[in-house]
C-alpha positions as CSV (number, residue, x, y, z in Angstrom):
1,X,-7.5,8.8,-1.0
2,X,-9.4,10.5,-3.8
3,X,-11.8,8.4,-5.9
4,X,-11.1,8.5,-9.6
5,X,-13.4,10.6,-11.7
6,X,-15.6,9.3,-14.5
7,X,-13.2,10.3,-17.3
8,X,-10.2,8.6,-15.6
9,X,-12.3,5.5,-15.0
10,X,-13.7,5.4,-18.5
11,X,-10.2,6.0,-20.1
12,X,-8.6,3.2,-18.0
13,X,-11.4,0.8,-18.9
14,X,-11.3,1.7,-22.6
15,X,-7.5,1.3,-22.8
16,X,-7.2,-1.8,-20.6
17,X,-10.5,-3.5,-20.0
18,X,-11.5,-3.4,-23.6
19,X,-8.1,-4.3,-25.0
20,X,-7.7,-7.6,-23.2
21,X,-9.0,-10.5,-25.3
22,X,-11.6,-12.6,-23.5
23,X,-10.4,-16.0,-22.6
24,X,-6.7,-15.2,-22.3
25,X,-5.1,-16.8,-19.2
26,X,-4.1,-14.5,-16.4
27,X,-0.4,-15.1,-16.8
28,X,-0.5,-14.0,-20.5
29,X,-2.6,-11.0,-19.6
30,X,-0.2,-10.0,-16.8
31,X,2.8,-10.0,-19.1
32,X,0.9,-7.9,-21.8
33,X,-0.3,-5.4,-19.2
34,X,3.2,-5.1,-17.7
35,X,4.7,-4.4,-21.1
36,X,1.9,-1.9,-21.8
37,X,2.7,-0.1,-18.5
38,X,6.4,-0.2,-19.5
39,X,5.6,1.5,-22.8
40,X,3.3,4.0,-21.1
41,X,6.2,4.8,-18.6
42,X,8.6,5.6,-21.5
43,X,6.0,7.9,-23.1
44,X,5.3,9.5,-19.9
45,X,9.0,10.1,-19.2
46,X,9.2,12.1,-22.4
47,X,6.8,14.7,-20.8
48,X,7.8,14.6,-17.1
49,X,11.2,12.9,-17.1
50,X,12.0,9.3,-16.5
51,X,12.3,9.5,-12.7
52,X,9.2,11.5,-12.2
53,X,7.2,9.0,-14.4
54,X,8.5,6.2,-12.3
55,X,7.7,8.0,-9.0
56,X,4.1,8.7,-10.3
57,X,3.6,5.0,-11.2
58,X,5.0,4.0,-7.8
59,X,2.6,6.3,-6.0
60,X,-0.2,4.9,-8.2
61,X,0.7,1.4,-7.1
62,X,0.5,2.6,-3.5
63,X,-2.9,4.1,-4.0
64,X,-4.2,1.0,-5.8
65,X,-2.9,-1.3,-3.1
66,X,-5.3,0.2,-0.5
67,X,-8.2,-1.4,-2.5
68,X,-6.3,-4.4,-3.9
69,X,-4.1,-5.9,-1.1
70,X,-2.7,-8.5,-3.5
71,X,-0.6,-5.7,-4.9
72,X,1.5,-5.7,-1.8
73,X,5.2,-6.2,-2.8
74,X,4.7,-5.0,-6.4
75,X,7.4,-2.6,-7.3
76,X,8.1,-0.3,-10.3
77,X,11.4,-1.5,-11.7
78,X,11.7,-0.8,-15.5
79,X,13.8,-3.5,-17.1
80,X,13.7,-5.3,-20.5
81,X,10.4,-3.9,-21.7
82,X,8.6,-4.5,-18.5
83,X,8.1,-2.4,-15.3
84,X,6.0,-4.1,-12.7
85,X,8.3,-6.3,-10.7
86,X,6.6,-9.0,-8.8
87,X,3.5,-9.0,-10.9
88,X,4.0,-12.6,-12.2
89,X,4.4,-13.9,-8.6
90,X,1.2,-12.3,-7.3
91,X,-1.3,-13.4,-9.7
92,X,-1.6,-17.1,-8.7
93,X,-5.3,-17.7,-7.8
94,X,-6.5,-14.5,-9.4
95,X,-9.1,-14.6,-12.1
96,X,-8.5,-12.7,-15.4
97,X,-11.3,-10.3,-14.4
98,X,-9.7,-9.5,-11.0
99,X,-6.4,-9.0,-12.6
100,X,-7.8,-6.6,-15.2
101,X,-9.9,-4.8,-12.8
102,X,-6.9,-4.2,-10.5
103,X,-4.8,-3.0,-13.3
104,X,-7.6,-0.7,-14.5
105,X,-7.6,0.8,-11.0
106,X,-3.8,1.3,-11.2
107,X,-4.2,3.1,-14.5
108,X,-6.9,5.2,-13.1
109,X,-4.7,6.2,-10.1
110,X,-1.8,7.1,-12.5
111,X,-4.1,9.3,-14.6
112,X,-5.5,11.0,-11.5
113,X,-2.0,11.7,-10.1
114,X,-0.7,13.0,-13.4
115,X,-3.8,15.2,-13.7
116,X,-3.0,16.9,-10.5
117,X,0.1,18.4,-12.1
118,X,-1.0,19.0,-15.6
119,X,-4.8,18.9,-15.7
120,X,-7.3,16.3,-16.7
121,X,-7.3,16.9,-20.4
122,X,-3.6,16.8,-21.0
123,X,-3.2,13.8,-18.6
124,X,-5.8,11.8,-20.5
125,X,-4.2,12.7,-23.9
126,X,-0.7,11.7,-22.7
127,X,-1.9,8.3,-21.3
128,X,-4.0,7.5,-24.4
129,X,-1.1,8.3,-26.7
130,X,1.4,6.4,-24.6
131,X,-0.7,3.2,-24.2
132,X,-0.2,0.6,-27.0
133,X,-3.1,0.2,-29.5
134,X,-4.9,-3.0,-30.0
135,X,-5.5,-6.2,-28.0
136,X,-2.9,-6.8,-25.3
137,X,-3.2,-10.5,-24.8
138,X,-4.8,-13.6,-26.2
139,X,-4.3,-13.1,-29.9
140,X,-2.7,-15.5,-32.3
141,X,1.0,-14.6,-33.0
142,X,1.1,-11.9,-30.4
143,X,4.8,-10.6,-30.6
144,X,4.7,-8.3,-27.5
């Protein structure tokens, strides 16, 4: 396993860690993060193909699972605007910080894997452009 570089870590934190509104319950955060990964998967699919994007995210889940065993059983299964099958069932007992930290690691792994194929700069740009802007959870009237 290769440890994520600083740009990958900083990007994952900027996109995910800073986008989650403080005080939101883990269940709401999980749904919002799942939808954000689904949107990213669609955008990534435009560059590498839908199946390749799905396989990259599956591999990222496998890598993140080594450090976050609670991800065991999580699957990539894009359906109805979501893509992380089993996420809802696995967050019982997790704090919002632990959930967000785990998802940041997952995003770092995805960036790292993508960078192996297309380089750091392009991988970072594709992920930043594919990730939804603004807060992900905990906002009044959130329609995501």
